[in-house]
Backbone as numpy.savetxt, mean C-alpha at the origin, in Angstrom:
# Nx Ny Nz CAx CAy CAz Cx Cy Cz
-7.39 1.10 -2.95 -8.21 2.29 -2.95 -7.33 3.55 -2.95
-6.35 3.60 -2.05 -5.48 4.78 -1.98 -4.69 4.97 -3.27
-4.21 3.87 -3.82 -3.43 3.95 -5.07 -4.29 4.55 -6.18
-5.50 4.07 -6.31 -6.38 4.55 -7.37 -6.80 6.00 -7.14
-7.06 6.36 -5.88 -7.42 7.75 -5.58 -6.32 8.72 -5.99
-5.09 8.28 -5.89 -3.95 9.14 -6.24 -3.57 9.04 -7.71
-4.28 8.19 -8.45 -4.02 8.06 -9.88 -2.70 7.35 -10.20
-2.29 6.47 -9.32 -1.02 5.75 -9.51 -1.28 4.37 -10.10
-0.35 3.93 -10.95 -0.42 2.54 -11.36 0.44 1.72 -10.39
0.38 0.41 -10.51 1.10 -0.44 -9.58 2.61 -0.22 -9.63
3.14 0.01 -10.80 4.58 0.23 -10.94 5.02 1.51 -10.25
4.23 2.56 -10.39 4.57 3.83 -9.73 4.55 3.66 -8.21
3.56 2.97 -7.70 3.50 2.74 -6.26 4.66 1.87 -5.80
4.96 0.84 -6.56 6.09 -0.03 -6.21 7.39 0.76 -6.15
7.59 1.65 -7.10 8.79 2.50 -7.08 8.82 3.37 -5.83
7.68 3.95 -5.48 7.60 4.81 -4.30 7.84 4.06 -2.99
7.47 2.78 -2.98 7.64 1.96 -1.77 8.93 1.15 -1.80
9.66 1.27 -2.88 10.90 0.52 -3.06 10.65 -0.98 -2.95
9.65 -1.43 -3.72 9.31 -2.85 -3.79 9.02 -3.18 -5.24
8.41 -4.32 -5.48 8.14 -4.73 -6.86 6.67 -4.58 -7.20
6.41 -4.44 -8.47 5.03 -4.36 -8.95 4.31 -5.67 -8.64
5.01 -6.78 -8.72 4.41 -8.08 -8.43 3.87 -8.14 -6.99
4.65 -7.60 -6.03 4.18 -7.59 -4.65 2.91 -6.76 -4.51
2.89 -5.59 -5.16 1.70 -4.74 -5.12 0.51 -5.51 -5.67
0.70 -6.16 -6.80 -0.36 -6.94 -7.43 -0.86 -8.05 -6.50
0.05 -8.78 -5.89 -0.33 -9.87 -4.98 -1.09 -9.33 -3.76
-0.66 -8.19 -3.23 -1.38 -7.59 -2.09 -2.80 -7.24 -2.51
-2.94 -6.62 -3.66 -4.25 -6.17 -4.11 -5.17 -7.34 -4.44
-4.63 -8.44 -4.92 -5.44 -9.62 -5.23 -5.69 -10.49 -4.00
-5.05 -10.16 -2.88 -5.22 -10.94 -1.67 -4.42 -12.23 -1.64
-3.44 -12.35 -2.54 -2.60 -13.55 -2.56 -1.60 -13.56 -1.41
-1.13 -12.38 -1.03 -0.22 -12.24 0.11 -0.61 -10.98 0.87
-0.03 -10.85 2.05 -0.24 -9.67 2.89 1.09 -8.94 3.05
1.08 -7.61 3.10 2.34 -6.90 3.33 2.86 -7.16 4.74
4.19 -7.24 4.86 4.79 -7.39 6.18 4.76 -6.05 6.91
5.17 -6.05 8.15 5.06 -4.83 8.98 5.89 -3.68 8.41
7.05 -3.98 7.87 7.89 -2.92 7.29 7.17 -2.30 6.09
6.56 -3.14 5.27 5.82 -2.64 4.11 4.60 -1.83 4.54
3.91 -2.29 5.58 2.76 -1.55 6.09 3.19 -0.15 6.53
4.31 -0.06 7.23 4.80 1.24 7.67 5.17 2.13 6.48
5.77 1.55 5.45 6.11 2.32 4.26 4.86 2.83 3.56
3.84 1.99 3.48 2.58 2.39 2.85 1.95 3.55 3.64
1.95 3.42 4.96 1.40 4.49 5.81 2.12 5.81 5.58
3.43 5.76 5.55 4.21 6.98 5.32 3.96 7.54 3.92
3.93 6.68 2.94 3.76 7.10 1.55 2.43 7.83 1.37
1.35 7.27 1.93 0.02 7.85 1.76 -0.40 8.76 2.91
0.47 8.91 3.89 0.19 9.76 5.05 -1.12 9.37 5.74
-1.22 8.07 6.04 -2.37 7.55 6.77 -1.85 6.72 7.94
-2.73 6.48 8.91 -2.34 5.67 10.06 -2.42 4.18 9.72
-1.75 3.39 10.51 -1.84 1.93 10.35 -3.27 1.47 10.64
-3.92 2.12 11.60 -5.32 1.79 11.89 -6.19 1.97 10.66
-6.01 3.08 9.96 -6.79 3.31 8.75 -6.46 2.25 7.71
-5.19 2.01 7.50 -4.77 1.06 6.48 -5.32 -0.33 6.76
-5.42 -0.68 8.02 -5.93 -2.00 8.41 -7.44 -2.02 8.59
-8.10 -0.91 8.25 -9.55 -0.85 8.29 -10.17 -0.61 9.65
-9.38 -0.07 10.56 -9.87 0.13 11.93 -10.54 1.48 12.15
-10.16 2.52 11.36 -10.82 3.82 11.49 -10.51 4.70 10.28
-11.25 5.80 10.16 -11.08 6.72 9.04 -9.77 7.48 9.15
-9.43 8.16 8.05 -8.22 8.97 8.00 -8.03 9.60 9.34
């Protein structure tokens, strides 16, 4: 949702998070879950809390 709201493709997000497009794709398809380090990077990148990212509360 955040990636699409910002108009990013998976490759652009992967570059911003210093990971691979394949990992982004797997996360989005539910094949794998991001590890804690990746969760923190995502939070920083999108300026959201871990609670929000994990579906616990709004921005």
